MARGU-54447 format. One record per residue (C-alpha): x, y, z. Coordinates in steps of 0.5 Angstrom, whole numbers, plus 2048, in hexadecimal, padded with zeros to 3 digits. Each point is the difference from the previous one (the first is absolute). Example, Ala and Ser with C-alpha at 12.3 -4.5 7.8 and 13.67 -1.06 7.14 Angstrom:
2
    u    v    w
  819  7F7  810
  802  807  7FE
! end
This chain:
118
    u    v    w
  832  7DF  7F4
  7FA  7FD  7FB
  7FA  804  801
  7F9  7FC  7FE
  7FF  804  7F9
  7F9  804  800
  7F9  7FD  7FE
  7FE  806  7FC
  7FA  7FC  7FD
  7FA  804  803
  7FB  7FB  803
  7FA  800  801
  7FD  7FD  806
  7FA  7FC  802
  7FF  802  807
  802  806  805
  803  7FC  804
  805  7FE  7FA
  801  806  7FF
  802  803  806
  804  7F8  800
  803  804  7FA
  802  806  802
  803  7FE  808
  805  7FC  7F9
  802  805  7FD
  802  804  806
  803  7FC  803
  804  7FF  7F9
  801  808  800
  804  800  807
  804  7FA  7FE
  802  803  7FB
  801  806  803
  804  7FD  805
  805  7FD  7FB
  801  806  7FC
  802  804  807
  805  7F9  802
  802  802  7F8
  801  805  801
  805  800  805
  806  7FC  7FD
  7FE  805  7FA
  800  7FC  7FA
  7FE  804  7FA
  7FD  7FA  7FB
  7FC  7FE  806
  7FE  806  803
  7FD  802  7F9
  7FC  7F9  7FF
  7FD  7FF  807
  7FE  808  7FF
  7FD  7FF  7FB
  7FC  7F9  802
  7FE  804  807
  7FC  806  7FA
  7FD  7FC  7FD
  7FD  7FD  806
  7FF  805  803
  7FC  802  7F9
  7FC  7F8  800
  7FD  802  808
  7FE  807  7FE
  7FC  7FF  7FA
  7FD  7F9  804
  7FE  805  806
  7FE  805  7FC
  7FC  7FC  7FB
  7FE  7FC  806
  7FD  806  803
  7FD  802  7F9
  7FD  7FA  801
  7FC  802  807
  7FE  805  7FE
  7FD  7FE  7F9
  7FC  7FB  805
  7FE  803  806
  7FE  805  7FB
  7FA  7FB  7FC
  7FE  7FD  807
  7FF  807  802
  7FC  803  7FA
  7FC  7F8  7FF
  7FE  801  808
  7FD  807  800
  7FC  7FE  7FA
  7FF  7FA  803
  7FD  804  806
  7FD  806  7FC
  7FC  7F8  7FC
  7FD  7FE  806
  7FE  808  803
  7FC  800  7FA
  7FD  7FA  801
  7FF  801  806
  7FE  807  802
  7FD  7FE  808
  804  7FC  802
  807  805  7FF
  7FB  805  803
  800  7FB  807
  806  7FC  7FF
  803  80A  800
  7FC  801  805
  803  7F9  804
  807  803  7FF
  7FF  806  802
  7FC  7FE  807
  805  7FC  802
  806  805  7FE
  7FD  805  804
  7FE  7FB  806
  808  7FE  800
  803  809  7FE
  7FA  802  807
  804  7FA  805
  806  804  7FE
! end
């Protein structure tokens, strides 16, 4: 029984969609390896069992690593975006204080009207 070798090289995908596709592929590979492991376990061939178990561990470690790395990247991107947006908002409020007060009052009035209809 031949099992596809895991790709342990770190690759950075250019788009979130490509990252999602790579993650799906990794999960499919992991599932296939685990299915093969179960099939071999039924026969209990010691060397095949050991080989597939090591491959499953390697693929699982790779998938966990990618998930951790991607989660960290997404957190960092969101944090930077939030920080930049807050700085831009603060700059606008400092440059246009009366417009900001008017917008705040209008939004407050709109929220008050919507809540009053309940």
